[in-house]
Structure formats: C-alpha cells, structure tokens
N, C-alpha and C positions, 0 to 999 in steps of 0.2 A: 430388571437388570440393566445396567448402564453399559452400552456399547462404546468401545474406545477404538478409534481408527488411528493407526499409527504404522510405524516400521521399526524394527529392532535396530537398524542402523542409525536411527535419529536419537540423538543423546537425550532430548526431552521425553521422547516415547519410552526409551530404555529405562528412564529414571521412574516414570509412572508405572511401567510394567513390573518393575521390581516390587513396588508397593501393593500390587494386586495378587501376587503370588499367594495361593491358598485361599483366595476370595473369589473363586469361580462362580459362586452362587450370587455374587453381587455384580461382577464385572465380566465382560467378554472383550478380549483383545482381538481386533481383527487387523491382521498384517496386510496392508494394501499392496504390498510388493509380492505376496505369496501366490496370488492368483489374480487374473485379469478381472474376474467377477468382483473381487474385493475392491480393486482400483476403480472400477467403473461405478460401484455403489458409492465410494467415497467421492468421486468426481461429480456425480449427480447431485449429491449432498452440498458439496462445496460450491458448485456453479448456481444452486438455487436458494441458498440459505444466506440471509444478511449477516449471520454470525461471523461469516469469513470475509465480509467486505474489507475490513481494515487489513487483514492478512493479505488479501489479494492486492491491495493498493500499495503495499510495501514490498511485494514480490515474494512473500512467504507462502509455503505449502498450506499451513494451518493444521499441522498435526503436532500433538496428539489432539484429536477432536472427540468430544463426548456427546453421545446421543442418549437422552434420558428416556424412560418408559412413556413419558406424556409427550414425546416428540421434540421437546426443547433441545436445542443444540448449543454447546459452549466450547470454547477452546481453552477454558480455564480449569485446570486440574483442581483448584479450590472448590469450584462448583460441584465437583464430584466427591468432595471431602478428602481430596489427596493433597499432597504438598507439590508445589511448583519447583521446577528445576531452577535453582538461582545461582548457578555457578558464573563467576565473572569471567571464566576462561572460554565460554561459548562463543562461537564466531557469528558475526552478523553477515547479512547478505552482501553488504559493502565489503567486508573482510574477504568473503569468497572470491568477489569479482576483482579485487585488488591483488589477490594471490597471496594474501597473509599466510605465513608459515603456520602449519598445524591445522589449517582450515580445510 
C-alpha cells in the first residue's frame, strides 16, 4: 500500500486524493492536519529524507508525499501511477508572499 501524506486544503493533494477514491486497497491518504501524530510523522519524514531537499530549498512543504512499501519516498504522483496537478492557475510561494490575488 502506498501512503500519501497531504492535506485536503492543498490543491495538489486534493487532485491526487480524488484519483484514489475507491482504491483504498492501494493507497492510504494521511491528512497531516487532522492529528498531531500525522503531522509529526510527516515532519520526521520530511526532515530526514533527501527526497524533500529541493522542496525545502524553495520553501515548499512537499505534499503530496508518497511513501512506498519498500520505504522509497517521492513527491511525484507519477511515481505512484497517478496524474500530476498541472493547472497553470496554481500559485507559487512567490505569489503568496507578494499577495497575488486568489492565492
């Protein structure tokens, strides 16, 4: 089973979460905002796994994050056989910081 760390309020996570509906035997979505245990598990993973180095460098959280049965970690939905969110309307960290409307 592939574990997916994310939050429903994240558009990338929501996009992935919709793809796994009815596929609970393949995927487990772990909402990191639902309980401190979930957040703690995610932060431990993020703090100690090089898969997040690029995300941390640009100030991104790194969700959705995929943990495979063999322990491999990825931030790419394609690695889990899912489709990546590719909307051009998504906001970047710079957009948020600059106060871009709608972000």
